[in-house]
C-alpha positions in Angstrom: 8.1 15.7 -19.8 8.8 15.5 -23.4 12.5 14.2 -22.4 10.5 10.9 -20.7 8.3 10.4 -23.7 11.3 10.4 -25.9 13.8 8.1 -24.2 11.7 5.6 -22.1 10.6 3.6 -25.3 14.3 3.1 -26.2 15.8 2.7 -23.1 12.4 -0.5 -22.5 14.4 -1.6 -26.6 17.7 -1.5 -25.6 17.2 -3.0 -21.5 14.2 -5.0 -21.6 16.1 -8.1 -22.3 19.4 -8.5 -20.2 20.2 -12.0 -20.4 24.1 -11.1 -21.2 23.9 -8.1 -19.2 23.1 -10.2 -16.1 24.9 -13.3 -16.8 27.7 -14.0 -14.6 26.1 -11.7 -11.9 26.4 -13.4 -8.8 27.9 -11.2 -5.8 29.7 -12.9 -3.2 27.4 -13.2 0.5 24.3 -13.9 -1.5 22.6 -17.3 -0.4 22.2 -19.2 -3.7 20.1 -22.2 -5.2 20.6 -25.5 -3.1 20.5 -28.0 -5.5 18.5 -31.4 -4.9 15.5 -30.3 -3.1 12.8 -29.4 -5.2 13.5 -27.7 -9.2 11.4 -24.5 -10.0 8.7 -24.8 -11.8 8.7 -23.6 -15.5 5.5 -21.6 -14.8 8.3 -18.8 -13.0 10.9 -19.6 -15.4 10.6 -16.2 -17.6 10.5 -14.2 -14.1 14.3 -15.0 -14.4 15.7 -14.6 -17.7 14.4 -13.7 -20.7 12.3 -10.1 -21.4 12.2 -8.0 -18.1 9.6 -5.7 -19.5 7.3 -8.6 -20.2 8.1 -10.2 -16.9 7.0 -7.2 -14.7 3.8 -6.6 -16.9 2.7 -9.9 -16.8 2.9 -10.0 -13.1 1.4 -6.3 -12.4 -1.7 -6.7 -14.9 -3.7 -9.4 -12.3 -2.2 -7.3 -9.7 -4.0 -4.3 -11.2 -7.4 -6.1 -11.1 -6.4 -7.1 -7.7 -5.9 -3.5 -6.6 -9.1 -2.6 -7.8 -11.2 -5.3 -6.4 -9.7 -5.0 -3.0 -11.1 -1.7 -3.2 -14.5 -2.6 -4.9 -15.0 -4.1 -1.6 -15.6 -1.1 0.5 -17.7 0.0 -2.7 -20.2 -2.6 -2.3 -20.9 -2.3 1.2 -21.5 1.4 0.9 -24.1 0.9 -1.9 -26.3 -1.5 0.3 -25.6 0.1 3.8 -26.5 3.9 1.8 -30.2 2.8 2.0 -30.6 2.6 5.6 -29.9 6.3 6.1 -26.8 8.8 6.7 -26.0 7.8 10.2 -25.5 4.1 8.5 -23.4 5.6 6.4 -21.7 7.7 8.8 -21.0 4.8 10.9 -19.7 3.0 7.9 -17.3 5.6 7.2 -15.9 6.0 11.3 -15.2 2.0 10.9 -13.1 2.3 7.9 -11.0 5.3 9.9 -10.8 2.3 12.5 -10.0 -0.5 10.4 -7.2 1.4 7.9 -5.4 2.1 11.4 -5.3 -1.8 11.4 -4.2 -1.9 7.9 -0.2 -1.7 8.6 -0.2 -4.8 10.6 -1.2 -6.9 7.8 0.7 -4.4 5.5 3.7 -5.4 7.2 2.9 -9.4 7.4 2.7 -9.1 3.8 5.7 -7.4 3.2 7.5 -9.8 5.2 6.2 -12.5 3.6 6.7 -11.8 -0.2 10.5 -11.1 0.7 11.2 -14.5 2.2 8.8 -16.5 0.3 10.1 -14.8 -3.0 13.8 -15.0 -1.9 13.5 -19.0 -1.4 11.6 -19.5 -4.3 14.0 -18.0 -6.7 16.4 -19.7 -5.3 14.3 -22.9 -6.4 13.6 -24.3 -2.6 10.1 -24.5 -3.4 9.7 -26.8 0.1 11.1 -24.0 1.9 9.3 -21.5 0.2 5.9 -23.6 1.1 7.2 -23.9 5.0 7.5 -19.8 5.0 4.1 -19.4 3.6 2.4 -21.8 6.2 4.4 -20.1 8.9 3.5 -16.5 7.6 -0.4 -17.7 7.3 -0.1 -19.3 11.1 1.4 -15.8 12.2 -1.7 -13.6 10.6 -4.1 -16.1 12.1 -2.3 -15.3 15.4 -1.8 -11.5 15.1 -5.6 -11.5 14.3 -6.3 -12.9 17.2 -4.4 -10.8 19.4 -5.8 -7.6 17.7 -9.4 -8.8 18.3 -8.7 -9.5 22.0 -7.0 -6.0 22.6 -9.5 -3.6 20.2 -13.0 -5.6 20.9 -13.4 -3.9 24.4 -12.1 -1.0 23.5 -14.4 -0.2 20.2 -17.2 2.3 22.3 -14.1 4.5 23.4 -12.6 4.4 20.2 -15.8 5.5 18.3 -16.8 8.4 21.2 -13.2 9.8 21.1 -13.5 10.0 17.2 -16.4 12.7 17.6 -19.8 10.7 16.2 -22.9 10.8 17.4 -24.2 8.6 19.6 -26.4 6.4 17.6 -23.8 6.4 14.8 -21.1 4.9 17.4 -23.9 2.3 18.6 -24.0 1.0 14.5 -19.9 1.5 13.9 -19.3 -0.8 17.0 -21.4 -3.1 16.1 -19.7 -3.0 12.4 -16.3 -3.2 14.1 -17.2 -5.8 16.7 -18.0 -8.2 13.5 -14.8 -7.2 11.5 -12.9 -7.7 14.6 -13.9 -11.3 14.9 -13.6 -12.1 11.7 -10.4 -10.7 11.2 -8.7 -14.1 10.5 -10.5 -14.3 7.3 -9.5 -11.2 5.2 -5.8 -11.8 6.7 -5.7 -15.2 5.7 -7.0 -14.3 2.1 -4.3 -11.2 2.3 -1.6 -13.4 3.2 -2.3 -16.3 1.1 -2.8 -14.2 -1.8 0.8 -12.5 -1.1 2.4 -15.9 -0.7 1.0 -16.9 -4.3 2.2 -13.5 -5.8 5.3 -13.6 -4.4 6.2 -17.0 -6.4 5.3 -15.6 -9.5 1.4 -16.5 -9.7 -0.8 -13.0 -9.8 -3.7 -14.8 -11.7 -5.4 -17.3 -9.0 -5.1 -14.3 -6.2 -6.8 -12.1 -8.4 -9.5 -14.7 -9.0 -9.8 -15.7 -5.5 -10.4 -11.9 -4.4 -13.1 -11.6 -7.6 -15.1 -14.6 -5.8 -14.9 -13.1 -2.8 -16.3 -9.5 -4.5 -19.5 -11.8 -5.9 -20.0 -13.4 -2.5 -19.7 -10.3 -1.1 -22.5 -8.4 -3.3 -24.7 -12.0 -3.1 -24.4 -11.8 0.9 -24.8 -8.2 1.6 -28.3 -7.8 1.1 -29.1 -11.1 2.6 -27.5 -10.0 5.7 -28.0 -6.2 6.1 -31.9 -6.7 5.1 -32.7 -10.4 6.1 -34.6 -12.5 4.0 -36.8 -15.8 5.5 -35.6 -17.0 8.6 -32.4 -14.8 8.2 -32.5 -11.8 10.2 -31.5 -8.4 8.7 -28.7 -6.9 10.9 -28.3 -3.5 9.4 -24.5 -2.0 9.0 -23.4 -4.8 10.9 -24.8 -7.5 8.5 -22.3 -5.4 5.7 -19.6 -6.6 7.9 -20.3 -10.3 8.5 -21.0 -10.6 4.5 -17.7 -9.2 4.0 -16.3 -11.6 6.5 -17.8 -14.4 5.3 -16.9 -14.2 1.7 -13.6 -13.4 2.5 -13.4 -16.7 4.5 -15.2 -18.7 1.9 -12.2 -17.4 -0.5 -9.1 -17.8 2.0 -10.6 -21.1 2.8 -10.4 -22.1 -1.1 -7.1 -20.1 -1.3 -5.6 -22.6 0.9 -7.1 -25.8 0.0 -5.5 -24.9 -3.7 -2.3 -24.2 -2.1 -2.4 -27.8 -0.2 -3.3 -30.0 -3.3 0.0 -29.6 -5.0 -1.2 -28.2 -8.2 0.5 -24.3 -7.5 3.8 -23.2 -6.9 3.5 -23.2 -3.4 2.5 -26.9 -2.0 1.6 -26.3 1.5 1.5 -29.6 3.9 0.1 -30.1 7.6 3.6 -29.2 9.4 4.0 -26.4 7.6 1.4 -24.2 9.8 3.0 -25.0 13.2 4.6 -22.2 14.7 8.3 -22.2 14.2 9.8 -19.1 16.3 12.7 -18.7 13.9 11.1 -18.1 10.9 8.4 -16.1 12.8 11.0 -13.8 14.4 12.8 -13.3 10.8 8.9 -12.3 9.2 8.5 -10.0 11.9 12.3 -8.3 11.5 10.9 -7.2 8.0 7.5 -6.8 8.9 7.7 -4.6 12.0 9.8 -1.7 9.9 7.2 -1.7 7.0 4.0 -1.4 9.7 5.9 1.6 11.3 6.2 2.7 8.0 2.5 2.8 7.2 1.7 3.7 10.4 3.9 7.2 10.1 1.7 7.6 7.1 -1.7 7.1 8.6 -0.4 9.6 11.6 0.8 12.2 9.4 -2.5 12.1 7.6 -4.3 12.9 10.4 -2.4 15.8 11.7 -2.2 16.8 7.7 -6.0 17.0 8.3 -6.1 19.1 10.8 -4.0 21.8 9.0 -6.1 21.8 6.1 -9.2 21.9 8.0 -8.0 25.5 9.3 -9.4 26.9 6.1 -12.6 25.8 6.2 -15.1 23.4 4.9 -14.8 24.0 0.9 -10.9 24.0 1.0 -10.8 20.9 3.0 -13.6 19.2 0.3 -11.3 20.0 -2.5 -8.6 18.7 -0.5 -10.5 15.6 0.1 -11.5 15.0 -3.5 -7.9 15.7 -4.8 -7.0 13.0 -1.8 -9.4 10.3 -3.5 -7.9 11.1 -6.9 -4.5 11.5 -5.3 -4.6 7.2 -4.4 -6.2 6.2 -7.6 -3.7 8.0 -9.7 -0.8 6.6 -7.5 -2.1 2.9 -8.1 -0.4 1.9 -10.7 2.8 3.0 -9.1 2.0 0.3 -6.3 0.9 -2.4 -8.4 4.6 -1.9 -10.6 6.4 -1.7 -7.3 4.7 -4.7 -5.8 5.9 -6.4 -8.8 8.8 -5.4 -8.7 9.0 -6.6 -5.1 8.6 -10.0 -5.9 11.0 -9.8 -8.9 13.8 -8.6 -7.0 13.6 -11.3 -4.3 13.5 -13.8 -6.9 16.2 -12.7 -8.8 18.6 -12.4 -5.6 17.3 -15.8 -4.7 18.4 -17.1 -8.1 21.7 -15.4 -7.3 21.1 -13.0 -10.0 21.4 -9.2 -8.0 22.6 -7.3 -11.4 18.8 -8.9 -13.0 17.4 -7.3 -9.8 18.7 -4.4 -9.8 17.6 -3.9 -13.7 14.5 -4.9 -13.4 13.9 -2.4 -10.9 14.9 0.6 -13.3 12.8 -1.0 -16.1 9.9 -1.1 -13.7 10.6 2.8 -13.0 11.1 3.5 -16.7 7.5 1.6 -17.5 5.9 3.7 -14.4 7.3 6.8 -15.7 5.6 6.3 -19.1 2.1 6.0 -17.1 2.6 8.8 -15.0 3.3 10.8 -17.6 0.3 10.3 -19.2 -1.6 10.8 -15.7 0.0 14.0 -15.4 -0.8 15.3 -18.8 -4.2 14.2 -18.1 -4.9 15.5 -14.8 -3.2 19.0 -16.4 -5.7 19.4 -19.1 -8.9 18.1 -17.4 -8.4 18.9 -13.9 -11.4 20.9 -13.6 -13.4 17.3 -14.6 -11.4 15.4 -12.2 -13.1 17.3 -9.4 -16.4 18.2 -10.5 -17.4 14.6 -10.8 -17.5 14.2 -7.0 -18.8 18.2 -6.5 -19.5 21.1 -8.7 -19.3 23.5 -6.3 -17.4 26.2 -8.0 -14.5 27.1 -4.8 -14.4 23.3 -4.2 -13.6 22.5 -8.0 -11.3 25.2 -8.0 -9.2 24.1 -5.0 -9.3 20.9 -6.3 -7.9 21.6 -9.6 -5.2 23.4 -7.9 -4.3 20.5 -6.0 -3.8 18.0 -8.7 -2.3 20.8 -10.8 0.5 21.6 -8.3 0.8 18.3 -6.7 0.5 15.4 -10.0 3.7 17.0 -11.5 5.5 15.5 -8.3 4.3 12.2 -9.4 7.0 11.7 -11.4 9.3 11.3 -8.4 6.6 9.7 -5.9 6.5 6.6 -8.9 10.6 6.4 -8.7 10.6 6.3 -4.9 7.8 4.3 -4.6 9.1 1.1 -7.2 12.6 1.5 -5.3 10.8 1.5 -2.2 8.8 -1.8 -2.7 12.5 -3.5 -4.1 14.2 -2.8 -1.1 11.2 -4.5 0.6 11.1 -7.1 -1.7 15.3 -7.4 -0.4 14.1 -7.4 2.6 15.5 -3.7 3.6 12.7 -2.5 5.3 14.2 -0.3 7.8 16.1 2.1 5.4 12.8 3.0 3.7 11.1 3.3 7.0 13.3 5.7 8.0 13.2 8.0 5.1 9.3 7.9 5.2 9.5 9.1 8.3 11.8 11.8 7.2 10.0 12.9 4.3 6.6 13.1 6.2 7.8 14.4 9.5 10.7 16.4 8.8 9.6 17.5 5.6 5.9 17.8 4.7 4.3 18.3 8.0 7.2 21.4 9.1 6.8 23.0 5.7 3.4 22.7 5.8 2.6 24.6 8.8 5.2 27.3 7.7 4.1 27.9 4.0 0.6 28.2 5.1 1.5 30.8 7.7 0.7 28.5 10.8 4.0 29.0 12.1 3.7 33.2 12.6 2.9 33.0 16.4 6.5 32.2 17.4 7.4 35.1 15.5 5.6 36.7 18.5 6.4 34.1 21.2 8.8 35.6 23.0 11.3 32.5 21.7 15.1 33.8 22.4 16.3 31.9 18.9 13.6 33.7 17.1 14.0 37.0 18.7 18.1 37.0 18.4 18.4 35.5 14.9 16.4 38.2 12.3 16.4 35.4 9.4 14.4 33.1 11.2 11.5 35.3 12.3 12.1 36.7 9.0 11.0 33.1 7.3 8.6 32.6 10.1 6.8 35.7 9.1 6.9 35.7 5.3 3.7 35.2 3.2 5.2 32.3 1.3 2.0 31.7 -0.9 -1.3 32.9 -1.9 -3.4 31.5 -1.0 -2.0 30.3 2.0 -3.2 26.6 1.5 -0.7 26.2 -1.6 1.6 25.8 0.7 0.1 22.8 1.9 -0.1 21.1 -1.5 3.8 22.5 -2.6 4.8 20.6 0.9 3.8 17.3 -0.5 5.5 18.2 -3.3 8.5 18.5 -1.0 8.4 15.7 1.0 7.9 13.6 -2.3 11.2 15.3 -3.7 12.9 14.4 -0.5 11.6 10.6 -0.3 13.1 10.2 -4.1 16.3 11.7 -3.7 16.7 9.3 0.0 15.2 5.9 -1.7 17.2 6.1 -5.1 20.7 7.3 -3.2 19.9 4.4 -1.0 19.2 1.8 -3.9 22.0 2.7 -6.0 24.9 2.3 -3.5 23.7 -1.8 -4.0 24.1 -2.8 -0.5 20.8 -4.1 -0.3 22.1 -6.8 -3.1 23.9 -8.9 -0.3 21.2 -8.5 2.3 20.6 -11.9 3.7 17.2 -13.3 4.9 
């Protein structure tokens, strides 16, 4: 950690500006700018030349605010729904679990959008970038309708399967029905924002999310409790408020995109479905969807592993995971900024600058993560006690943070390199690395280290009975308390993912990726 603090600032001073290093850096096989179509708007010229650290921070700042605003929507709903009682809160929680299972679809479409739009925009082909943005919006609308048609009839069985009480199921289904009917509004807002971010404009998407939150804050009490001729819809009112808020923000953002005053300039023909563009987007987006779905499924399995240790350990783990997502947010923000910069620089025929941009982003992330790790080590108990001050819960949560957070230094590197590869359109590799890290490392090691595989030692398995070392590994008490082994398994997965991602990134094959 001390080494990082000493050398990272010097690294940024040395490599923050790389005009000389990146000159003459074109690689055979890349699609370069097509002259005579559109001229790159000057607002993004700093992304393709000049100080790299400044370019990364310029993009990442508004993205960070956007990430906070996106998470704030659920908190706004929770604030107002909380006054309806515990069943309403439970229904909102259950609905969140179901909707999060669909979120990978949205993220996959956004990944494909960023890769294609940023590549075209970096090449100076604004018309092509605009066409791809329009195709992404149309495809997202079609996907939202398909998801609604598939899942609307299944809401009651899904909510019941998750084990909720009947009263909770009734309210959750009402919330989910409204959310699915209006899913297109949130998806359009997300994809329109991703298109603009891919062009280097992260401020306008941030403002759109800000207005969506303001609308949501105003509409929530109106639709939940009712006023005058407007009836109260209860929990479902929170969903309708979010849908309408997103619709207003999305409509405003798309209207701005059609006015020709932003980097992306949509025209009516851009929205007409074009099979070839849709296939290209899905070729990039589908592996990204699978990557996120594997994470979601692993989360459910991991929860079951933790639950065997009792309520207090589960609560400590839950609080630790809340901080886990908050503390890793800067990594994802810098990673998303890197995806845009990599895509644009590859489009502009500057692969070496694209590679160096990634390492500068890694350096910036490592400085932020280093501060995070030190803070958590010093104040781990206080971090957990913010949510629950039960001594056992605080102890478990604190131990979780102290064991896991040092591995954030590895997670920061892998997240940025992962997003850089996604920005280049190389999503199959990142999907494979995620599946290996989670399902071949994290889950098996969590079961082994926590002593949940000892039953195999007495199960009569031939390989266990005839190879003593395997039996010894299965019956060994690896950690005390045993659930500490689960935390170390998470660290091992982070380390594995970093090694795989960085190794592939370092080959440079992604620099020749054609889209």
